[in-house]
PDB file of N, CA, C and O in Angstrom:
ATOM      1  N   UNK A   1      92.087  14.049 -31.072  1.00  0.00           N
ATOM      2  CA  UNK A   1      91.634  15.047 -30.143  1.00  0.00           C
ATOM      3  C   UNK A   1      90.322  14.594 -29.528  1.00  0.00           C
ATOM      4  O   UNK A   1      89.394  14.171 -30.218  1.00  0.00           O
ATOM      5  N   UNK A   2      90.280  14.693 -28.259  1.00  0.00           N
ATOM      6  CA  UNK A   2      89.057  14.332 -27.543  1.00  0.00           C
ATOM      7  C   UNK A   2      88.170  15.553 -27.450  1.00  0.00           C
ATOM      8  O   UNK A   2      88.606  16.659 -27.132  1.00  0.00           O
ATOM      9  N   UNK A   3      86.884  15.302 -27.747  1.00  0.00           N
ATOM     10  CA  UNK A   3      85.940  16.414 -27.677  1.00  0.00           C
ATOM     11  C   UNK A   3      85.408  16.524 -26.255  1.00  0.00           C
ATOM     12  O   UNK A   3      85.103  15.519 -25.615  1.00  0.00           O
ATOM     13  N   UNK A   4      85.306  17.705 -25.791  1.00  0.00           N
ATOM     14  CA  UNK A   4      84.746  17.931 -24.456  1.00  0.00           C
ATOM     15  C   UNK A   4      83.398  18.593 -24.605  1.00  0.00           C
ATOM     16  O   UNK A   4      83.166  19.400 -25.505  1.00  0.00           O
ATOM     17  N   UNK A   5      82.509  18.222 -23.685  1.00  0.00           N
ATOM     18  CA  UNK A   5      81.173  18.812 -23.728  1.00  0.00           C
ATOM     19  C   UNK A   5      81.221  20.210 -23.140  1.00  0.00           C
ATOM     20  O   UNK A   5      81.886  20.475 -22.139  1.00  0.00           O
ATOM     21  N   UNK A   6      80.495  21.080 -23.795  1.00  0.00           N
ATOM     22  CA  UNK A   6      80.401  22.434 -23.276  1.00  0.00           C
ATOM     23  C   UNK A   6      79.305  22.461 -22.227  1.00  0.00           C
ATOM     24  O   UNK A   6      78.213  21.933 -22.437  1.00  0.00           O
ATOM     25  N   UNK A   7      79.596  23.060 -21.138  1.00  0.00           N
ATOM     26  CA  UNK A   7      78.557  23.167 -20.111  1.00  0.00           C
ATOM     27  C   UNK A   7      77.672  24.359 -20.454  1.00  0.00           C
ATOM     28  O   UNK A   7      78.142  25.442 -20.803  1.00  0.00           O
ATOM     29  N   UNK A   8      76.361  24.109 -20.337  1.00  0.00           N
ATOM     30  CA  UNK A   8      75.413  25.165 -20.657  1.00  0.00           C
ATOM     31  C   UNK A   8      75.284  26.102 -19.476  1.00  0.00           C
ATOM     32  O   UNK A   8      75.272  25.685 -18.318  1.00  0.00           O
ATOM     33  N   UNK A   9      75.191  27.355 -19.796  1.00  0.00           N
ATOM     34  CA  UNK A   9      74.985  28.335 -18.741  1.00  0.00           C
ATOM     35  C   UNK A   9      73.517  28.306 -18.330  1.00  0.00           C
ATOM     36  O   UNK A   9      72.625  28.233 -19.175  1.00  0.00           O
ATOM     37  N   UNK A  10      73.287  28.361 -17.056  1.00  0.00           N
ATOM     38  CA  UNK A  10      71.916  28.379 -16.562  1.00  0.00           C
ATOM     39  C   UNK A  10      71.306  29.756 -16.785  1.00  0.00           C
ATOM     40  O   UNK A  10      71.952  30.791 -16.625  1.00  0.00           O
ATOM     41  N   UNK A  11      70.019  29.720 -17.165  1.00  0.00           N
ATOM     42  CA  UNK A  11      69.319  30.972 -17.357  1.00  0.00           C
ATOM     43  C   UNK A  11      68.997  31.565 -16.003  1.00  0.00           C
ATOM     44  O   UNK A  11      68.664  30.854 -15.054  1.00  0.00           O
ATOM     45  N   UNK A  12      69.101  32.850 -15.934  1.00  0.00           N
ATOM     46  CA  UNK A  12      68.745  33.517 -14.689  1.00  0.00           C
ATOM     47  C   UNK A  12      67.227  33.601 -14.580  1.00  0.00           C
ATOM     48  O   UNK A  12      66.552  34.087 -15.488  1.00  0.00           O
ATOM     49  N   UNK A  13      66.715  33.132 -13.486  1.00  0.00           N
ATOM     50  CA  UNK A  13      65.288  33.177 -13.248  1.00  0.00           C
ATOM     51  C   UNK A  13      65.015  34.360 -12.344  1.00  0.00           C
ATOM     52  O   UNK A  13      65.548  34.475 -11.240  1.00  0.00           O
ATOM     53  N   UNK A  14      64.176  35.222 -12.845  1.00  0.00           N
ATOM     54  CA  UNK A  14      63.844  36.390 -12.044  1.00  0.00           C
ATOM     55  C   UNK A  14      62.752  36.018 -11.050  1.00  0.00           C
ATOM     56  O   UNK A  14      61.714  35.471 -11.419  1.00  0.00           O
ATOM     57  N   UNK A  15      63.001  36.319  -9.815  1.00  0.00           N
ATOM     58  CA  UNK A  15      61.969  36.070  -8.810  1.00  0.00           C
ATOM     59  C   UNK A  15      61.136  37.325  -8.667  1.00  0.00           C
ATOM     60  O   UNK A  15      61.648  38.442  -8.589  1.00  0.00           O
ATOM     61  N   UNK A  16      59.837  37.102  -8.636  1.00  0.00           N
ATOM     62  CA  UNK A  16      58.912  38.218  -8.543  1.00  0.00           C
ATOM     63  C   UNK A  16      58.634  38.557  -7.093  1.00  0.00           C
ATOM     64  O   UNK A  16      58.719  37.713  -6.200  1.00  0.00           O
ATOM     65  N   UNK A  17      58.312  39.768  -6.899  1.00  0.00           N
ATOM     66  CA  UNK A  17      57.822  40.187  -5.601  1.00  0.00           C
ATOM     67  C   UNK A  17      56.411  39.604  -5.433  1.00  0.00           C
ATOM     68  O   UNK A  17      55.683  39.469  -6.417  1.00  0.00           O
ATOM     69  N   UNK A  18      56.034  39.271  -4.254  1.00  0.00           N
ATOM     70  CA  UNK A  18      54.721  38.664  -4.005  1.00  0.00           C
ATOM     71  C   UNK A  18      53.599  39.592  -4.458  1.00  0.00           C
ATOM     72  O   UNK A  18      52.607  39.132  -5.024  1.00  0.00           O
ATOM     73  N   UNK A  19      53.744  40.860  -4.221  1.00  0.00           N
ATOM     74  CA  UNK A  19      52.706  41.816  -4.608  1.00  0.00           C
ATOM     75  C   UNK A  19      52.540  41.849  -6.125  1.00  0.00           C
ATOM     76  O   UNK A  19      51.416  41.921  -6.622  1.00  0.00           O
ATOM     77  N   UNK A  20      53.632  41.797  -6.855  1.00  0.00           N
ATOM     78  CA  UNK A  20      53.560  41.776  -8.313  1.00  0.00           C
ATOM     79  C   UNK A  20      52.889  40.507  -8.802  1.00  0.00           C
ATOM     80  O   UNK A  20      52.089  40.546  -9.737  1.00  0.00           O
ATOM     81  N   UNK A  21      53.206  39.391  -8.181  1.00  0.00           N
ATOM     82  CA  UNK A  21      52.605  38.116  -8.563  1.00  0.00           C
ATOM     83  C   UNK A  21      51.097  38.139  -8.335  1.00  0.00           C
ATOM     84  O   UNK A  21      50.332  37.682  -9.185  1.00  0.00           O
ATOM     85  N   UNK A  22      50.675  38.660  -7.208  1.00  0.00           N
ATOM     86  CA  UNK A  22      49.258  38.726  -6.897  1.00  0.00           C
ATOM     87  C   UNK A  22      48.517  39.662  -7.850  1.00  0.00           C
ATOM     88  O   UNK A  22      47.344  39.439  -8.150  1.00  0.00           O
ATOM     89  N   UNK A  23      49.183  40.692  -8.322  1.00  0.00           N
ATOM     90  CA  UNK A  23      48.560  41.608  -9.277  1.00  0.00           C
ATOM     91  C   UNK A  23      48.295  40.911 -10.607  1.00  0.00           C
ATOM     92  O   UNK A  23      47.325  41.233 -11.293  1.00  0.00           O
ATOM     93  N   UNK A  24      49.152  39.957 -10.975  1.00  0.00           N
ATOM     94  CA  UNK A  24      48.997  39.267 -12.254  1.00  0.00           C
ATOM     95  C   UNK A  24      47.883  38.223 -12.222  1.00  0.00           C
ATOM     96  O   UNK A  24      47.349  37.860 -13.270  1.00  0.00           O
ATOM     97  N   UNK A  25      47.535  37.746 -11.056  1.00  0.00           N
ATOM     98  CA  UNK A  25      46.482  36.744 -10.949  1.00  0.00           C
ATOM     99  C   UNK A  25      45.127  37.363 -11.250  1.00  0.00           C
ATOM    100  O   UNK A  25      44.910  38.544 -10.981  1.00  0.00           O
ATOM    101  N   UNK A  26      44.202  36.564 -11.813  1.00  0.00           N
ATOM    102  CA  UNK A  26      42.863  37.100 -12.050  1.00  0.00           C
ATOM    103  C   UNK A  26      42.172  37.375 -10.717  1.00  0.00           C
ATOM    104  O   UNK A  26      42.495  36.744  -9.711  1.00  0.00           O
ATOM    105  N   UNK A  27      41.238  38.296 -10.703  1.00  0.00           N
ATOM    106  CA  UNK A  27      40.568  38.606  -9.445  1.00  0.00           C
ATOM    107  C   UNK A  27      39.753  37.409  -8.955  1.00  0.00           C
ATOM    108  O   UNK A  27      39.243  36.637  -9.767  1.00  0.00           O
ATOM    109  N   UNK A  28      39.628  37.251  -7.662  1.00  0.00           N
ATOM    110  CA  UNK A  28      38.840  36.131  -7.147  1.00  0.00           C
ATOM    111  C   UNK A  28      37.370  36.302  -7.511  1.00  0.00           C
ATOM    112  O   UNK A  28      36.903  37.431  -7.665  1.00  0.00           O
ATOM    113  N   UNK A  29      36.634  35.207  -7.652  1.00  0.00           N
ATOM    114  CA  UNK A  29      35.222  35.326  -8.020  1.00  0.00           C
ATOM    115  C   UNK A  29      34.427  36.028  -6.924  1.00  0.00           C
ATOM    116  O   UNK A  29      34.708  35.890  -5.733  1.00  0.00           O
ATOM    117  N   UNK A  30      33.457  36.762  -7.355  1.00  0.00           N
ATOM    118  CA  UNK A  30      32.628  37.449  -6.378  1.00  0.00           C
ATOM    119  C   UNK A  30      31.758  36.419  -5.677  1.00  0.00           C
ATOM    120  O   UNK A  30      31.177  35.545  -6.321  1.00  0.00           O
ATOM    121  N   UNK A  31      31.670  36.521  -4.375  1.00  0.00           N
ATOM    122  CA  UNK A  31      30.940  35.533  -3.595  1.00  0.00           C
ATOM    123  C   UNK A  31      29.467  35.464  -4.001  1.00  0.00           C
ATOM    124  O   UNK A  31      28.903  34.376  -4.113  1.00  0.00           O
ATOM    125  N   UNK A  32      28.863  36.590  -4.215  1.00  0.00           N
ATOM    126  CA  UNK A  32      27.435  36.595  -4.528  1.00  0.00           C
ATOM    127  C   UNK A  32      27.166  35.900  -5.857  1.00  0.00           C
ATOM    128  O   UNK A  32      26.234  35.103  -5.970  1.00  0.00           O
ATOM    129  N   UNK A  33      27.978  36.200  -6.856  1.00  0.00           N
ATOM    130  CA  UNK A  33      27.805  35.584  -8.167  1.00  0.00           C
ATOM    131  C   UNK A  33      28.018  34.078  -8.066  1.00  0.00           C
ATOM    132  O   UNK A  33      27.286  33.305  -8.685  1.00  0.00           O
ATOM    133  N   UNK A  34      29.006  33.660  -7.295  1.00  0.00           N
ATOM    134  CA  UNK A  34      29.283  32.240  -7.119  1.00  0.00           C
ATOM    135  C   UNK A  34      28.110  31.547  -6.427  1.00  0.00           C
ATOM    136  O   UNK A  34      27.704  30.454  -6.822  1.00  0.00           O
ATOM    137  N   UNK A  35      27.574  32.188  -5.398  1.00  0.00           N
ATOM    138  CA  UNK A  35      26.438  31.609  -4.678  1.00  0.00           C
ATOM    139  C   UNK A  35      25.225  31.465  -5.592  1.00  0.00           C
ATOM    140  O   UNK A  35      24.531  30.450  -5.539  1.00  0.00           O
ATOM    141  N   UNK A  36      24.962  32.459  -6.421  1.00  0.00           N
ATOM    142  CA  UNK A  36      23.844  32.380  -7.358  1.00  0.00           C
ATOM    143  C   UNK A  36      24.029  31.234  -8.345  1.00  0.00           C
ATOM    144  O   UNK A  36      23.085  30.510  -8.661  1.00  0.00           O
ATOM    145  N   UNK A  37      25.253  31.084  -8.823  1.00  0.00           N
ATOM    146  CA  UNK A  37      25.541  30.017  -9.774  1.00  0.00           C
ATOM    147  C   UNK A  37      25.306  28.650  -9.129  1.00  0.00           C
ATOM    148  O   UNK A  37      24.699  27.768  -9.737  1.00  0.00           O
ATOM    149  N   UNK A  38      25.785  28.480  -7.903  1.00  0.00           N
ATOM    150  CA  UNK A  38      25.615  27.208  -7.206  1.00  0.00           C
ATOM    151  C   UNK A  38      24.148  26.951  -6.867  1.00  0.00           C
ATOM    152  O   UNK A  38      23.690  25.809  -6.896  1.00  0.00           O
ATOM    153  N   UNK A  39      23.421  28.012  -6.549  1.00  0.00           N
ATOM    154  CA  UNK A  39      21.991  27.865  -6.245  1.00  0.00           C
ATOM    155  C   UNK A  39      21.226  27.396  -7.486  1.00  0.00           C
ATOM    156  O   UNK A  39      20.357  26.530  -7.390  1.00  0.00           O
ATOM    157  N   UNK A  40      21.547  27.965  -8.641  1.00  0.00           N
ATOM    158  CA  UNK A  40      20.904  27.546  -9.886  1.00  0.00           C
ATOM    159  C   UNK A  40      21.228  26.084 -10.184  1.00  0.00           C
ATOM    160  O   UNK A  40      20.354  25.317 -10.590  1.00  0.00           O
ATOM    161  N   UNK A  41      22.478  25.707  -9.982  1.00  0.00           N
ATOM    162  CA  UNK A  41      22.886  24.322 -10.232  1.00  0.00           C
ATOM    163  C   UNK A  41      22.130  23.368  -9.312  1.00  0.00           C
ATOM    164  O   UNK A  41      21.675  22.311  -9.750  1.00  0.00           O
ATOM    165  N   UNK A  42      21.995  23.738  -8.047  1.00  0.00           N
ATOM    166  CA  UNK A  42      21.286  22.899  -7.086  1.00  0.00           C
ATOM    167  C   UNK A  42      19.813  22.747  -7.460  1.00  0.00           C
ATOM    168  O   UNK A  42      19.265  21.646  -7.392  1.00  0.00           O
ATOM    169  N   UNK A  43      19.172  23.844  -7.854  1.00  0.00           N
ATOM    170  CA  UNK A  43      17.768  23.790  -8.266  1.00  0.00           C
ATOM    171  C   UNK A  43      17.594  22.883  -9.481  1.00  0.00           C
ATOM    172  O   UNK A  43      16.646  22.099  -9.545  1.00  0.00           O
ATOM    173  N   UNK A  44      18.505  22.989 -10.440  1.00  0.00           N
ATOM    174  CA  UNK A  44      18.430  22.153 -11.630  1.00  0.00           C
ATOM    175  C   UNK A  44      18.604  20.673 -11.270  1.00  0.00           C
ATOM    176  O   UNK A  44      17.906  19.814 -11.810  1.00  0.00           O
ATOM    177  N   UNK A  45      19.527  20.381 -10.365  1.00  0.00           N
ATOM    178  CA  UNK A  45      19.734  18.997  -9.942  1.00  0.00           C
ATOM    179  C   UNK A  45      18.492  18.455  -9.243  1.00  0.00           C
ATOM    180  O   UNK A  45      18.107  17.308  -9.472  1.00  0.00           O
ATOM    181  N   UNK A  46      17.864  19.261  -8.399  1.00  0.00           N
ATOM    182  CA  UNK A  46      16.652  18.827  -7.711  1.00  0.00           C
ATOM    183  C   UNK A  46      15.510  18.579  -8.695  1.00  0.00           C
ATOM    184  O   UNK A  46      14.758  17.616  -8.546  1.00  0.00           O
ATOM    185  N   UNK A  47      15.380  19.439  -9.692  1.00  0.00           N
ATOM    186  CA  UNK A  47      14.347  19.249 -10.714  1.00  0.00           C
ATOM    187  C   UNK A  47      14.570  17.953 -11.481  1.00  0.00           C
ATOM    188  O   UNK A  47      13.621  17.223 -11.766  1.00  0.00           O
ATOM    189  N   UNK A  48      15.830  17.666 -11.814  1.00  0.00           N
ATOM    190  CA  UNK A  48      16.135  16.434 -12.529  1.00  0.00           C
ATOM    191  C   UNK A  48      15.791  15.211 -11.676  1.00  0.00           C
ATOM    192  O   UNK A  48      15.263  14.225 -12.191  1.00  0.00           O
ATOM    193  N   UNK A  49      16.086  15.269 -10.389  1.00  0.00           N
ATOM    194  CA  UNK A  49      15.766  14.156  -9.500  1.00  0.00           C
ATOM    195  C   UNK A  49      14.257  13.961  -9.398  1.00  0.00           C
ATOM    196  O   UNK A  49      13.774  12.828  -9.401  1.00  0.00           O
ATOM    197  N   UNK A  50      13.520  15.048  -9.310  1.00  0.00           N
ATOM    198  CA  UNK A  50      12.059  14.956  -9.240  1.00  0.00           C
ATOM    199  C   UNK A  50      11.491  14.334 -10.518  1.00  0.00           C
ATOM    200  O   UNK A  50      10.568  13.521 -10.466  1.00  0.00           O
ATOM    201  N   UNK A  51      12.052  14.726 -11.666  1.00  0.00           N
ATOM    202  CA  UNK A  51      11.605  14.163 -12.938  1.00  0.00           C
ATOM    203  C   UNK A  51      11.872  12.660 -12.980  1.00  0.00           C
ATOM    204  O   UNK A  51      11.027  11.888 -13.433  1.00  0.00           O
ATOM    205  N   UNK A  52      13.043  12.249 -12.507  1.00  0.00           N
ATOM    206  CA  UNK A  52      13.371  10.825 -12.494  1.00  0.00           C
ATOM    207  C   UNK A  52      12.414  10.060 -11.581  1.00  0.00           C
ATOM    208  O   UNK A  52      11.949   8.976 -11.933  1.00  0.00           O
ATOM    209  N   UNK A  53      12.120  10.629 -10.404  1.00  0.00           N
ATOM    210  CA  UNK A  53      11.203   9.983  -9.467  1.00  0.00           C
ATOM    211  C   UNK A  53       9.809   9.868 -10.080  1.00  0.00           C
ATOM    212  O   UNK A  53       9.147   8.838  -9.946  1.00  0.00           O
ATOM    213  N   UNK A  54       9.371  10.925 -10.750  1.00  0.00           N
ATOM    214  CA  UNK A  54       8.037  10.917 -11.364  1.00  0.00           C
ATOM    215  C   UNK A  54       7.961   9.855 -12.460  1.00  0.00           C
ATOM    216  O   UNK A  54       6.973   9.126 -12.551  1.00  0.00           O
ATOM    217  N   UNK A  55       8.990   9.766 -13.282  1.00  0.00           N
ATOM    218  CA  UNK A  55       9.002   8.762 -14.347  1.00  0.00           C
ATOM    219  C   UNK A  55       8.994   7.354 -13.760  1.00  0.00           C
ATOM    220  O   UNK A  55       8.279   6.472 -14.234  1.00  0.00           O
ATOM    221  N   UNK A  56       9.803   7.161 -12.720  1.00  0.00           N
ATOM    222  CA  UNK A  56       9.887   5.840 -12.102  1.00  0.00           C
ATOM    223  C   UNK A  56       8.555   5.470 -11.455  1.00  0.00           C
ATOM    224  O   UNK A  56       8.095   4.335 -11.577  1.00  0.00           O
ATOM    225  N   UNK A  57       7.941   6.427 -10.772  1.00  0.00           N
ATOM    226  CA  UNK A  57       6.662   6.185 -10.114  1.00  0.00           C
ATOM    227  C   UNK A  57       5.590   5.878 -11.168  1.00  0.00           C
ATOM    228  O   UNK A  57       4.782   4.968 -10.986  1.00  0.00           O
ATOM    229  N   UNK A  58       5.585   6.626 -12.249  1.00  0.00           N
ATOM    230  CA  UNK A  58       4.626   6.424 -13.342  1.00  0.00           C
ATOM    231  C   UNK A  58       4.819   5.035 -13.955  1.00  0.00           C
ATOM    232  O   UNK A  58       3.848   4.330 -14.233  1.00  0.00           O
ATOM    233  N   UNK A  59       6.068   4.654 -14.159  1.00  0.00           N
ATOM    234  CA  UNK A  59       6.373   3.354 -14.734  1.00  0.00           C
ATOM    235  C   UNK A  59       5.935   2.226 -13.799  1.00  0.00           C
ATOM    236  O   UNK A  59       5.340   1.243 -14.241  1.00  0.00           O
ATOM    237  N   UNK A  60       6.230   2.371 -12.509  1.00  0.00           N
ATOM    238  CA  UNK A  60       5.873   1.331 -11.541  1.00  0.00           C
ATOM    239  C   UNK A  60       4.364   1.182 -11.406  1.00  0.00           C
ATOM    240  O   UNK A  60       3.891   0.080 -11.128  1.00  0.00           O
ATOM    241  N   UNK A  61       3.614   2.219 -11.587  1.00  0.00           N
ATOM    242  CA  UNK A  61       2.164   2.158 -11.483  1.00  0.00           C
ATOM    243  C   UNK A  61       1.601   1.192 -12.536  1.00  0.00           C
ATOM    244  O   UNK A  61       0.666   0.444 -12.252  1.00  0.00           O
ATOM    245  N   UNK A  62       2.168   1.208 -13.743  1.00  0.00           N
ATOM    246  CA  UNK A  62       1.674   0.345 -14.802  1.00  0.00           C
ATOM    247  C   UNK A  62       2.251  -1.070 -14.729  1.00  0.00           C
ATOM    248  O   UNK A  62       1.632  -2.015 -15.218  1.00  0.00           O
ATOM    249  N   UNK A  63       3.406  -1.217 -14.136  1.00  0.00           N
ATOM    250  CA  UNK A  63       4.033  -2.525 -14.041  1.00  0.00           C
ATOM    251  C   UNK A  63       3.395  -3.350 -12.930  1.00  0.00           C
ATOM    252  O   UNK A  63       3.251  -4.564 -13.080  1.00  0.00           O
ATOM    253  N   UNK A  64       3.013  -2.734 -11.833  1.00  0.00           N
ATOM    254  CA  UNK A  64       2.523  -3.444 -10.668  1.00  0.00           C
ATOM    255  C   UNK A  64       0.994  -3.509 -10.634  1.00  0.00           C
ATOM    256  O   UNK A  64       0.391  -3.239  -9.596  1.00  0.00           O
ATOM    257  N   UNK A  65       0.361  -3.865 -11.757  1.00  0.00           N
ATOM    258  CA  UNK A  65      -1.090  -4.021 -11.808  1.00  0.00           C
ATOM    259  C   UNK A  65      -1.425  -5.389 -11.214  1.00  0.00           C
ATOM    260  O   UNK A  65      -0.836  -6.386 -11.632  1.00  0.00           O
ATOM    261  N   UNK A  66      -2.339  -5.472 -10.268  1.00  0.00           N
ATOM    262  CA  UNK A  66      -2.690  -6.763  -9.675  1.00  0.00           C
ATOM    263  C   UNK A  66      -3.274  -7.711 -10.729  1.00  0.00           C
ATOM    264  O   UNK A  66      -3.995  -7.289 -11.634  1.00  0.00           O
ATOM    265  N   UNK A  67      -2.955  -8.961 -10.595  1.00  0.00           N
ATOM    266  CA  UNK A  67      -3.400  -9.984 -11.557  1.00  0.00           C
ATOM    267  C   UNK A  67      -4.926 -10.117 -11.541  1.00  0.00           C
ATOM    268  O   UNK A  67      -5.529 -10.357 -12.588  1.00  0.00           O
ATOM    269  N   UNK A  68      -5.556  -9.967 -10.379  1.00  0.00           N
ATOM    270  CA  UNK A  68      -7.005 -10.104 -10.270  1.00  0.00           C
ATOM    271  C   UNK A  68      -7.732  -9.097 -11.162  1.00  0.00           C
ATOM    272  O   UNK A  68      -8.790  -9.403 -11.712  1.00  0.00           O
ATOM    273  N   UNK A  69      -7.180  -7.924 -11.301  1.00  0.00           N
ATOM    274  CA  UNK A  69      -7.851  -6.913 -12.120  1.00  0.00           C
ATOM    275  C   UNK A  69      -7.772  -7.252 -13.613  1.00  0.00           C
ATOM    276  O   UNK A  69      -8.579  -6.757 -14.398  1.00  0.00           O
ATOM    277  N   UNK A  70      -6.820  -8.080 -14.006  1.00  0.00           N
ATOM    278  CA  UNK A  70      -6.679  -8.451 -15.411  1.00  0.00           C
ATOM    279  C   UNK A  70      -7.692  -9.522 -15.824  1.00  0.00           C
ATOM    280  O   UNK A  70      -8.039  -9.622 -17.001  1.00  0.00           O
ATOM    281  N   UNK A  71      -8.171 -10.330 -14.859  1.00  0.00           N
ATOM    282  CA  UNK A  71      -9.083 -11.437 -15.177  1.00  0.00           C
ATOM    283  C   UNK A  71     -10.489 -10.973 -15.446  1.00  0.00           C
ATOM    284  O   UNK A  71     -11.366 -11.790 -15.727  1.00  0.00           O
TER     285      UNK A  71
END
């Protein structure tokens, strides 16, 4: 006897109404809160850049001492 494969029945996929789908999504972020968050991030990035510049400038001041002053 030859065995035959059983064909699987496809599951029915329920399609949602667009309004129902949108209700399930999380609410969009509030613009003001998002702007505040981005503003804080920008300020922090600028502070970090200033710190790096200050360190580099401080380091270069000691590295670039003229030879005449050492004699």
